[in-house]
KEBATI-480111 format. One record per residue: residue in one letter; x, y, z of N, C-alpha, C in turn. Coordinates in steps of 0.02 Angstrom, whole numbers, plus 32768, in hexadecimal, padded with zeros to 4 digits. Example, Ala and Ser with C-alpha at 12.3 -4.5 7.8 and 13.67 -1.06 7.14 Angstrom:
BEGIN
a82947EE4818682677F1F818682947F5B8186;s82827F90816282AC7FCB816582858002818A;
REM end
This chain:
BEGIN
mC6AD412A225CC68541672264C6AF419E2284;dC6A641DC226CC6CC4212228AC6AB422722CC;dC6CF425222F1C6B942652334C67642892334;dC66942B22301C62942D722FEC5EE42A822F8;vC5F6427322CFC5C0424322C6C5B3421C2307;vC5EA42072327C5E441E22366C5C2420D239A;eC5D5424D239FC5B7427A23D0C56C428423C3;aC55A428C2383C51442952371C4EB42562382;mC507421B2374C4E541DC2384C4DF41D323CF;tC51341E623F3C51341DE243CC4DB4206245B;dC4D442452448C49F426F2463C45A42522454;kC45242372417C412421A2403C40241DB242C;iC43441B02436C42A4172245AC41E417E24A5;lC44341AC24C2C43E41B8250AC3F941D3251D;gC3DD41FE24F4C39C421A2505C3A142442545;kC37B42312578C37B425625B7C3B1424025E8;lC3D4420A25D8C40941F22604C44442222601;pC467422B263AC49A4260263EC4DB42502619;nC4ED420F2614C52D41FD25F6C52D41B325E3;tC563419E25C2C568415825ABC56F412825E6;yC58B4140261DC5914117265AC54C41002671;aC51E412F2677C4DA411E268DC4B640F32658;fC4C341012619C4A340DB25E3C4B7409225E4;tC4F7408325EAC50E403E25E9C4F540182626;kC4F0403A2660C4D44019269BC48A40072690;aC46540362675C41D402A2668C4143FF32635;lC43E3FF22602C43A3FBF25CDC4493F7A25EA;sC47C3F752615C48E3F352634C4553F1B265F;eC4373F482687C3FF3F3326B1C3C53F192687;sC3B83F3B2650C3813F272625C38B3EE02609;iC3C93ED125F5C3D93E8E25DBC3D03E592610;vC3E93E67264DC3E43E362684C39B3E2D2697;eC3753E632699C32E3E5F26ACC3073E33267A;eC3173E38263AC2F63E0E2608C3063DC42612;aC3413DB7262DC3563D712636C33E3D532677;mC3253D7C26A6C3133D6426E8C2E13D2A26E8;pC2AE3D2926BDC27F3CF126BFC29E3CAF26A8;hC2D83CB12689C2F53C75266AC3333C5C268E;iC3583C8726AFC3963C7226D1C3983C912716;pC3BC3C712745C3C33C8F2788C3F43CCA2785;cC3DD3D042791C4083D3F278FC3ED3D7627BD;lC4193DA227D0C4093DDB27FCC4233E1B27DD;iC4063E5227F1C4203E9427DEC43A3EB7281C;mC4793EC8281CC4983EED2853C4A53F34283B;rC48D3F642862C4953FAB2850C4C03FCF2883;pC5013FCA287DC52C3FF028ABC52C403A2897;sC534406528C9C53C40AC28B9C58440B728A1;vC59F40F328A9C5E24101288FC61640D728B5;iC63940AD2891C66A408128B0C6AA40A828C2;iC6C1409E28FFC6FE40C02917C72F408B2932;pC76C409F2945C79F406F2958C78B40422993;iC7B3400D299CC7A63FDA29CEC7A23FF82A14;yC7713FE02A3AC7693FF62A7FC7973FCE2AAE;kC7953F8B2AA9C7BC3F622AD7C7E83F2E2AB5;eC7C93F042A8BC7EE3EC92A72C7F13ECA2A25;pC82C3EB52A0AC8683E9F2A2EC8983ED72A41;iC8953F102A1FC8C23F482A2EC8983F882A35;pC8933FA32A72C86B3FE02A7CC88140192A4E;gC85140362A2BC85F40702A01C875406029BB;wC880402029ABC89B400E2969C86A401B2931;tC885403328F9C860403928BAC89340342882;dC87C40262845C8AA401F280DC8A0405327D8;nC877408727E7C86B40BA27B4C85E40FE27D5;iC859413127ACC84D417527C6C807418E27B3;nC7DB415F27A3C79641732794C771418427D5;gC73F41AE27D0C71441BC2809C73741E4283F;pC72341D9287EC73C420028B6C78841FE28BF;tC7A841C528AFC7F041C128B6C81341F32889;gC7FB41FA284CC817422B281EC80F42722838;lC7D542802857C7CA42C22873C7F942D028AC;lC803429F28D8C83242A7290FC87942B428F6;iC88E428D28C4C8D1429528A9C8D842D92887;gC8A642EB285EC8A9432B283BC8AB4366286B;aC8814363289FC880439828D1C8C1439828F9;gC8DA435C290AC91843572930C9544370290B;kC954436828C9C98B4381289FC98543CC2892;gC94A43E828A2C94144302898C92944422853;vC9144411282AC8FF442027E5C8B3442727DF;iC88D44112812C845441C2813C83744532846;rC81E448C282FC81244C6285AC7C844D72860;tC79F44B82838C75744C92839C72F448B2826;mC6F344862842C6C544502832C67E446B2832;yC659445B27FDC613446F27F9C5EA443A281E;cC5CF444D2858C5B3441A2884C584443928B6;nC550441528C9C524442928FFC54544152941;eC56544462961C58E4436299BC566441A29D6;nC526442729D9C4FC440E2A0FC4DB43CB29FF;gC4E243B529C1C4C9437329AFC4F8433D29CA;yC4DF430129D1C50A42CC29ECC519429829B6;aC555427E29BBC56D424E298AC5584207299E;dC55141DC296DC54141962979C57A416B295E;yC5A64156298AC5E1412F2977C5DD40E92997;lC60140B92979C60340752994C64840582988;pC66C404729BDC6AD402629B4C6A63FE5298E;vC6D73FD62965C6D13F9D2938C6CC3F5B295D;dC6ED3F542997C6E83F1529BCC6A33F0B29DA;iC6823F4229EDC63D3F3D2A05C60E3F2729CD;aC61B3F412991C5F23F2E2957C5FA3EE32947;vC6383ECA294BC6453E83293EC6243E582973;nC6293E6C29B2C6083E4729E8C5BD3E4429DD;gC5A03E7D29C9C5583E7E29BBC5453E4F2983;lC56E3E4B2950C5613E1E2918C5623DD52930;lC5943DC42958C59A3D7F2972C55E3D6D299E;lC54A3D9B29C9C5123D8E29F6C4D03D8829CF;aC4C73DB0299CC48A3DAE2974C4843D6B2950;vC4BC3D532935C4BB3D112913C4AE3CDA2945;wC4CE3CDD297FC4C33CAC29B5C47A3CAC29CA;nC45C3CE629D2C4173CEB29E6C3E83CCD29B0;yC3F93CD82972C3D03CBF293BC3D33C722938;iC40F3C56293FC4183C0E2938C4043BE82978;yC41D3BFF29B1C4143BDA29F0C3CD3BE12A0A;fC3B13C1E2A09C36E3C282A23C3383C2729ED;kC34E3C1F29AEC31F3C1F2976C2F13C5D2977;dC3113C962987C2EC3CD5298BC2E83CF42945;yC2BB3CD9291DC2B83CEC28D6C2953D2F28CB;dC2743D4928FDC2513D8928F4C2813DC528F4;kC2B93DBC2916C2E93DF4291AC31C3DED28E2;rC3113E1228ADC33B3E0C2872C3633E4B2863;vC34F3E842881C3713EC42873C3863EE328B5;yC3C83EEC28BEC3E43F0628FDC4033F4B28F0;nC3EF3F7C2917C40F3FBE2916C4473FBF294A;mC4853FBA2932C4BF3FBC295FC4D440052967;tC4B440272997C4BF406F29A0C4CE407F29E9;sC4E340BD29F5C4F740CF2A39C4D641102A52;sC4BA41382A25C4A5417B2A38C46B417D2A69;nC44341472A6CC40C41482A9CC42441392AE3;eC46341242AEAC47F41172B2CC4B841472B3E;fC4DF415C2B0BC517418A2B17C50F41C62AE9;kC4FA41FD2B06C4F042392ADEC52C42682AE8;vC55B42642ABAC597428D2ABCC59342BE2A82;tC59142FE2A90C58A43302A5BC5CA43372A34;wC5C3435329F7C5FE435F29CDC62D439029F0;rC61143C22A12C63C43F22A35C66643CE2A69;eC64743A12A8FC66C437C2AC2C6A243502AA4;iC69343312A6BC6C443062A49C70143302A35;iC6F4436B2A17C72B43952A00C75443AE2A3C;eC73343C32A72C75743DD2AACC78143A62ACC;rC765436B2AD3C78B43332AF0C7C543202AC3;gC7B8431D2A81C7ED430B2A52C826433D2A53;rC815437E2A59C84943B22A5AC87643AB2A98;kC857439E2AD2C87E43962B0FC8AC43592B0B;iC89343242AEDC8BB42E72AE9C8F442EE2AB8;tC8E843102A7FC91E43192A4EC95443482A69;eC94443712A9BC977439A2ABCC9A3436E2AE8;kC986433A2B07C9AD430D2B31C9D242D92B08;iC9B242C32AD1C9D042902AA6C9D442AC2A5F;pCA0142DC2A53CA0442FC2A11CA1F42CE29DB;lCA1042DF299ECA2A42BA2964CA6B42D9294D;nCA9342B22929CAD142CC290ECAC442FB28D3;gCAF1432A28C9CAEE4355288FCAAF437F288A;vCA98439A28C3CA5D43C428C3CA6A44012896;vCA3D440C2866CA4544432836CA3744862857;wCA0444872882C9F344C328A8C9D444AE28EA;yC9D444DB291BC9B844C9295CC96E44BA2954;pC9574480296EC910446D2966C8E144A22981;gC8AE44B0295BC87D44E3296EC84244E22940;gC822451B2939C7E6451F290FC7A745142938;sC770450E2915C73045072938C6FB44E92909;lC6C344D72927C68944BF2901C66144FB28E8;kC64644F628ACC61F452C2890C5D745152882;sC5A7453D2897C561452E2888C54B454F2847;sC574457C282DC566459F27EEC592458327B7;rC572456C2781C59A45522749C5C44589272A;lC5AA45C72727C5D045FE270BC610460A2733;mC60A460D2775C6464617279FC67645DC2798;hC65B45A02793C68545652789C6AB45692748;nC68A457D2712C6AC458226D1C6E145B926D1;iC6D245F026F3C704462626F9C741460E271F;cC73545E82755C76D45CE277DC795459A2756;iC7734572272DC79745422702C7C7456726D4;lC7AF459E26B7C7DA45C5268AC81545E326B0;lC807460226EAC83B4627270EC86B45F92733;fC85145C42751C87A459B277EC88C45562764;hC86D4542272CC87E4501270EC8A2450B26CC;mC880452B269CC89B452C2658C8D5455D264F;iC8CE459B2667C90545CC265FC94545B42680;pC942459D26C1C980458226DFC99B454626B9;aC96E451C269DC98544E12677C9AD44F6263A;yC99445282616C9B9454025DBC9FC455F25EE;iC9FC45842626CA3B45A3263DCA6E456D264F;iCA58453B2675CA864505268ACA9E44DE264E;dCA7144CF261FCA8644AA25E2CAB744D225B9;aCAAE451425B6CADD453E2591CB22453B25B1;lCB24453D25F4CB6445392618CB8444F4260E;lCB5B44BF260FCB75447C2603CB92447625BD;fCB6F4492258CCB86448F2547CBC844B4253F;lCBCD44EF255DCC0B45162559CC4544F4257C;aCC3444CC25AFCC6944A825D4CC7B446625B3;gCC584455257CCC6844182558CC4243DB256E;yCC0C43E52596CBE443AD25AECBA243AA2587;kCB804371258CCB4143682569CB09438C2590;pCAE343B82570CAAA43D82592CA7443A525A4;iCA5A43AA25E1CA28437825F8C9EB43982619;mC9F243D52633C9BD43F1265DC97C43FD2638;cC980441325FAC942441E25D3C91D43DC25C8;hC94343A725BCC925436525B4C904434F25F5;vC926435B262EC90A434A266FC8C9436F267B;qC8C943B0266DC88D43D82679C85343C3264C;rC86243AF260EC82D439725E2C80E435725FD;rC838432B2618C81E42EE2637C7F342FE2674;iC809432F269BC7E2434326D6C79E435F26C0;nC79E4389268EC75F43A62675C7314370265A;kC74D433D263AC72543052621C70642DF265B;gC72D42D52690C71342B426CBC6DC42DC26ED;fC6E4431F26EDC6B1434A270AC66D434126E7;eC66E433526A6C630432E2680C60542F4269C;vC62642BF26B1C602428626CEC5F142952717;fC62142B0273BC61A42BB2783C5E342ED2794;eC5DD4323276DC5B0435A277EC56743442784;yC5524316275AC50C4300275DC4FC42E127A1;yC52A42B927BAC51E429627F9C52B42C32835;aC55642F5282DC56643222865C5334359286E;nC5074362283DC4D643982842C48E437E2845;nC487433C284BC445431E2853C44542F22892;qC40A42EB28AFC40642C628EDC3D3428E28E7;wC3E6425328FDC3B9421928FCC3BB41F72941;dC38441DA2954C38041B12990C36C416B297A;fC399413B2984C38D40F7296DC37640CB29A6;eC34640A12998C32C407129C9C355403129C5;nC372401C29FDC39C3FE029FDC3883FAD2A32;sC3463FA32A3AC32E3F752A6DC3453F2D2A61;yC3503F1A2A22C3663ED62A14C3AC3ECA2A32;vC3D63EFC2A2FC4193EF62A4DC4133EF02A99;eC3E53F162AB6C3D93F112AFEC3C13ECB2B11;dC3983EAC2AE6C3813E682AF1C3BB3E362AF0;lC3EB3E422AC3C4273E172AC0C44D3E1A2B02;rC4553E552B1DC4793E5D2B5DC4573E352B94;aC4153E352B93C3EF3E132BC7C3F53DC72BC2;rC4063DAD2B87C4073D652B7DC44A3D452B8E;vC47F3D6B2B90C4C13D4E2B9DC4CD3D4A2BE8;nC4F93D1B2BFCC50B3D162C42C5403D4A2C54;nC5553D4C2C93C5833D802CAAC5C63D7D2C86;vC5DE3D402C79C61F3D392C57C61A3D522C0F;eC5E63D3B2BECC5DC3D502BA6C5CC3D9A2BA1;yC5AE3DB72BD4C59D3DFE2BD5C5DB3E292BCC;eC6123E122BEBC6513E372BE6C67B3E1F2BAB;kC6783DDE2B9DC6A13DC22B67C6893DDA2B23;yC6473DDB2B19C62A3DF42ADBC6053E352AEA;qC62C3E672AF9C6113EA62B13C5EC3ECE2ADD;vC5AD3EDE2AECC5863F0B2AC1C5683F432AEC;hC58E3F572B1DC5793F8D2B4AC5B53FBB2B55;gC5A73FF52B71C5DD40252B80C5DA403B2BC8;nC5C7400D2BF4C5BF40202C3BC60040382C5A;dC638401E2C43C67840312C60C69F40612C33;lC67C40832C06C69E40AE2BD5C6BB40ED2BF6;dC6FB40F92BEBC71C41372BFEC72F415A2BBC;iC709418E2BABC71141AD2B69C75841C92B5F;dC77341EA2B92C7B642072B8CC7EA41D02B82;aC7E4419A2BA8C81441632BA1C80E41432B5C;yC7D1413D2B43C7C741202B00C7E5414C2ACA;fC7D9418E2ACEC7F641BC2A9EC84341BA2AA0;sC85E41B42ADCC8A741AF2AE3C8C141712AC1;dC89E41392ACAC8B140FB2AA7C8AF41042A5B;cC87C41272A43C875413229FBC8AF415B29DF;iC8C241902A03C8F941BA29ECC93B419329ED;rC947416F2A24C98541482A29C988411329F1;aC95140F129E5C95040BD29B2C95840DB296C;aC93941152961C94041372920C989414B2914;rC9AA41622949C9F141742942CA1A4138292C;iCA0E4100294DCA3840C52943CA26409F2903;yC9E5409028FAC9D0406228C5C9BD40842883;vC9A640C22887C99240E52849C9CA41142831;lC9E4413D285FCA16416F284CCA5D41552852;kCA6541182870CAA740FA2879CAD5412828A1;eCABB414328D8CAE1416E2905CAEC41482946;pCB27412B2951CB334103298DCB2B412A29CE;eCB2141062A04CB1641252A45CB5141502A5B;hCB8E413D2A48CBC941622A5FCBCE41A72A3F;tCBA541B52A0CCBA641F829ECCB79422A2A10;lCB5542132A43CB24423E2A65CB45427B2A87;pCB7D42742AABCB9D42B02AC9CBAF42E52A95;aCBCA42D02A5CCBDB43002A28CB9C43212A0C;aCB6642FB2A06CB26431729EECB0C434C2A1E;rCB1443402A5FCAFE43712A91CB2743B12A8D;rCB6843AA2A82CB9243E62A7BCB7E440E2A3D;hCB7243EA2A06CB5F440B29C8CB1B442E29D0;lCAED440F29F6CAAB442E2A00CAB2446F2A28;rCADF44702A5ACAEA44AD2A81CB0544E52A54;vCB3244D32A27CB4C450529F8CB14452029CB;mCAEA44F329B2CAB445082986CA80453229AC;yCA79452629EDCA4C45502A15CA6245992A13;wCAA345A42A1FCABC45E82A1FCABD460629D9;vCACA45DE29A7CAC545F62962CA7E460D2954;dCA4D45E7296BCA0745F92962C9F6463A2986;vCA0C464129C4C9FE467D29EBCA1E46BA29CB;iCA5E46B529B8CA8146EE299ACA6147012958;tCA4F46CF2930CA2F46DD28EFC9ED470228F8;kC9C546ED2929C986470F2935C9904757294C;iC9C247622977C9D147A7298DC9E647D22953;lCA1447B82929CA2C47DE28EFC9F347ED28BE;fC9C747BB28B5C98E47C52888C96047FB28A3;fC95347FA28E4C929482C2904C947487228FD;lC98948772909C9AB48B82902C9A948D028B9;lC9AF48A1288AC9AD48B42843C96848D02831;iC93448B2284AC8F048CB283DC8E849112859;iC901491C2897C8FD495E28B5C9234991288B;yC95F497E2875C98849AB284CC96549BD280B;lC948498C27EAC927499927AAC8E949C627B3;lC8C349B827E8C88849E127F5C89D4A292806;aC8D34A2F282EC8EB4A72283FC9054A972803;sC9224A7227D3C93D4A912796C9064AA92768;wC8CE4A832766C8994A912736C8624ABF2752;sC8594ABF2794C8204AE227B1C8374B1627E3;eC8274B5527D6C8374B8C2805C80F4B832845;tC7D04B6E283EC7A54B642878C7C14B2F28A6;fC7D64AF62889C7F24AC128B2C8334AD828D3;rC85C4AFF28B0C89B4B1728CCC88D4B452908;tC85A4B6F2902C8484B9B2939C82F4B742975;lC8044B422968C7EB4B17299EC8234AF129BF;lC8524AD82997C88B4AB329B2C8B64ADF29DE;tC8C44B1B29C7C8ED4B4B29EEC8CA4B5C2A30;tC8894B692A2CC8634B792A68C8644B3F2A9A;gC85B4B022A80C85B4AC72AABC89E4ABC2ACD;vC8D44AC32AA7C9184ABA2AC2C9254AEF2AF8;tC9114B2D2AEAC91B4B642B1BC8F54B562B5B;yC8B74B3F2B54C88D4B312B8EC8AB4AF92BB8;iC8C24AC42B98C8E14A8C2BBCC9204AA22BDF;sC9484ACD2BBFC9864AE62BDDC9774B0E2C1C;kC9424B372C19C92F4B5E2C54C9194B312C8E;lC8F34AFD2C7DC8DD4ACE2CB0C9184AAB2CD1;mC9484A972CA9C9834A742CC4C9AD4AA32CEF;nC9B34AE22CDAC9DB4B122D00C9BA4B232D42;sC9774B282D41C9524B392D7EC9534B012DB1;sC95A4AC42D9AC95B4A8B2DC8C9A14A822DE4;
REM end
């Protein structure tokens, strides 16, 4: 089947569901639910899975899907805008916490014969409410301390509550720079890659935006019951709580692990990455100043009124400086 047929079928099959990710999860749950009367089984509903919290390697992940990809993209300077409700809070779950919850749920089912509890919401937002704005601000500070190699531009940008503004920023700060960089790479004899990167980012945004602009509160009392049933040793060994969570330390672990295991950037390259980031900071500052001056020059060239206002303003400021 060609792409147009697949796309038409996809829209028809999905119905009100936002994407194929949500559809396959719902389909899997439906199949398991039908089998429940006949076989021993449970349904575990983890929220967005993120890198390891503690064991075996803090911060480890093997892909750039989800929040890790956003951190890497923002850290490299290629993600400058996100369409997101900045005051909404994210619901994330480290993968080792999800695995611990799965083990405890099975143990509870078999050992205590607790057959009534068959569906577990493995979520965090009812206990840890961290807004998207806070996540971005924390991530930005950490990527300044632990920068990535080969930063394309100094990390920046912002969250947008307007889709129109977000799309304008994608054009100005994602696609146009990508075409310029690819043109330079082509002229230098290298393979263009930035347009491909930006298309992948935009594809990821299509899935991300639905969850970043909607808010849910999940009830997870069954998980709380699991915590109450384990002894003190098992409480820490099979951790399904975040009582000792340090968000900044966790984000730092995620960035360090992403450098080493995903991007293959060894620890000894960190000093060079910091030097490169400082250079890109000044490149960013100088570029913004030149852009601002260019806008003033163009307005002064095209508008007599603006030129008069500019002259008056400069004269007034000069008088103030001389009088002081």
